[in-house]
N, C-alpha and C positions, 0 to 999 in steps of 0.2 A: 920379514914378514908385518904389513899392513897392521897396524890396529883391530880396521874392521874384521879381517879375517879372522884375526886371534878372538874377538870378541864372539863373532860366530861358531868358531869353533868350541870357545869355553862354555856359551849357551846349550852346543850338541851334547856337549861334555855334560853337562850339567842337567840336561835332561834326559840323557841316557841312566845317567845317575841316579836319576829319581825315578825312571820307569824299570830298571833292574830292581831297585829296592822294593818296588809295589809285586812286582815279581818272585822275589826270593820271600818278601811276608807275606803274600796274600793267598789264600787257598784259589785256585780258580781264573787267577789274575793270570795268564799265559804270554808270554811274546816267543816265538817260532825261531829258534836259532841261528838261521838262515835269513828271517827275516827282522831282525832287528837294527841293522843300519836302516833300512826303509822304513822302520815306526818310527823310530828315530826321528829321521829326516821328516816325514809327515806330521807327525808330530809337531815339530819345530815351527814348521812352515805355518799350520792352520794357527798356532799360538800366533804368531806373527803378523797374519791374518786378523785374526779375530781379538786381539788385546787395544789396534785403535777403534776399533767400532764398538767393542761391549764398554771403553773409556768411555765415548761419543754419548754412547747410549744410556748408561747411567750418570752422568754428570748433567744431563737435560730431565729424562724421568725419574732416577732414583739415585737421588745424591746420597743417599746411607751406603748406596754397594760401592761408593769409592773405594772404603778400607780393604774391599776385598775381593779387588777386582782378577788379582792376580791366583786366586780362588777358583775365581766364577772362569778364567783364561784357561786356565789346568783340566776344568771340567768340561768344557767344552771342546778342548783339543786333545783329551783323551774318547770322550763322545765320536767325533767326526773319526777319528784316527781306527775306530774299532769300525766303523763304518765302513774307510773308506779300503781297506789294509785287511788283507785274512791273516795277518802272521802277527794280529793283537787277541787276544780273547781276555774280557773284562768280566764275566762271571755272575752277572747279576749287581744290582743296587747298589746292594749294601758294599761289593767289593767297589764299586765306580766310586762312592765316596771316600769309601779307605784309601782306594789309589789317587783320589786328587789330592788328600791331603799328604798322602806320603810321597806322589813325583814333587808335587812343591815343593815339602820341605827338603827334598832331599836335592833338586835344583835348587834351593834357596842357601845352602849348605856349601852347594859345588860353587855356588856364585860368591861364594866368601870365600872358600879357603882354594879354587884356584887360582885368581890374580893375585894370592898368596905365594904358592909354591911354583905352578906353571907357567903363569902367563902375569911373567912380573912388572912387564910394559905395561897390561893393561890398570896396575898401581897408581903410575902417575899421572898426572891430570892432561886434559885433550892439550894440545897444540892451538893455539889458537889464531 
């Protein structure tokens, strides 16, 4: 399996773990069981599109935001996924803010742990 495919699978798995963590811990934050895959894919695609845009915007206009880009991207991803799909219900502003932290944290932990135990090839440096 190519490194790019493994990276995408690891990103999808990390986002799935983060979203499931938020759904498990927050009342009102729900993912319809049959929509889980669609929600994860849409959330990941929104993040992949939003990250370079937000990074460029923050670099030009709000340099202080540079350290929190991942949180902002997660926030935007959750909001857009809630608007695009019927399978995700956030349940209010407080849940949106808490879910942003939980999804980001779950995805961060998964990004560290998955290459160690599941995608071992991602630990090696990229071949140039």
